[in-house]
C-alpha positions, -999 to +999 in steps of 0.1 A: -001+000-001+015+036-008+008+068+012+010+102-001+033+128+016+001+146+032-008+111+047+023+104+062+026+140+076-004+137+093-001+102+108+032+111+120+030+147+131+059+154+107+053+184+086+055+176+045+083+203+046+104+182+069+098+154+051+112+167+021+141+180+040+146+144+053+147+132+015+172+157+005+196+147+034+192+111+024+175+101+056+142+092+042+137+086+003+103+079-009+095+048-025+086+065-055+083+101-071+056+104-096+060+124-128+040+151-115+063+152-084+043+138-057+061+116-035+047+081-023+059+060+008+054+024+017+059+004+048+096+003+048+100+040+046+071+041+075+093+019+096+126+039+089+106+073+097+094+055+128+131+049+139+142+085+130+114+099+155+128+077+178+164+087+176+156+123+175+135+122+207+164+103+223+183+139+214+204+126+185+211+153+156+204+141+121+242+140+112+242+112+140+211+097+128+223+094+092+252+077+107+234+053+126+210+047+099+238+041+073+252+015+098+283+035+100+275+037+139+252+015+161+226+031+182+243+022+215+274+038+205+255+070+192+235+072+223+266+067+245+284+096+228+251+116+233+249+107+269+285+119+272+278+150+256+246+158+278+266+150+308+293+176+298+265+200+295+249+192+329+282+200+348+284+233+326+249+243+337+258+233+373+286+257+373+264+284+361+234+279+382+262+282+411+270+315+400+235+328+393+228+318+429+255+337+441+245+366+420+209+364+434+222+367+470+245+396+462+217+414+444+195+412+477+222+434+493+231+453+462+267+450+469+295+427+454+322+420+476+346+400+454+338+407+418+364+378+407+341+354+427+308+370+411+321+361+377+342+332+386+316+304+371+308+321+339+346+333+330+358+297+339+335+283+314+339+310+287+357+291+268+335+262+265+308+286+261+323+305+232+330+271+214+295+258+218+283+290+205+305+290+173+297+254+165+258+258+170+257+294+155+287+303+133+314+328+140+291+356+142+279+343+176+314+338+186+324+374+176+294+388+199+307+367+225+339+380+223+327+417+225+302+410+254+333+396+277+354+424+266+327+449+277+333+435+313+371+438+313+382+469+336+353+471+358+356+477+393+339+465+424+322+498+427+311+495+389+292+458+397+276+471+430+263+499+409+250+476+382+233+457+410+219+485+425+204+496+396+190+461+386+174+459+421+157+494+416+146+486+380+130+455+397+111+474+421+098+499+400+085+471+375+069+453+404+050+487+415+039+490+380+024+455+380+008+458+413-009+491+401-023+474+372-009+500+345-014+489+310+016+486+287+003+513+268+001+538+298+025+567+296+056+564+319+047+593+342+014+573+351+029+552+380+009+554+410+020+575+439+027+553+470+002+575+490-024+566+467-016+530+468-015+529+502-053+545+505-063+521+480-051+492+498-066+502+531-101+505+512-098+474+495-103+489+462-079+492+430-063+523+419-080+539+389-066+536+353-043+565+346-065+594+333-032+617+332-023+611+369-031+588+397-054+603+422-081+588+445-095+553+443-122+535+427 
């Protein structure tokens, strides 16, 4: 029995465009192509597509899947290699998480006693991150990473503390605007005053939508 590309796409959840991409890569060639260009698939192609989707779900890339399907690498070896990559990524993320946790603690007091420690996790892993970005997104991403790192050079502890204080103040302002119920299109000067917010909280009502200024409660 033959199946059209639209039937295979509907049954598998893979778009017709992706099926054509698999064909272009040599991963999944149709059983036949009609004179009008229609692609037709049969049972062996459906079984092969099922295997491709399974390997994709396990995290293998298309190049790795192609090697597996071409019997260049067995599935177990491919998955062991993928597991090693995942473990490396987990260790990298653990270092970044530790740095972010320390940053959150420092931002709570808006001061940074040791800038070297503040950026230690990110700096230590900088080379690996740059390599990952270059391999995934190309030389442009690596160049942007270099620019971002260069922007941090020469900053003092006072610079870091000033940036932390600005960040904390910004989040406080954002929280106040969110509590006020202001709409995104409201003008910046429409932020409610603390007195207005306090009066509204005491009365159990909400501040009014900005008319040009906040005044009174509804």
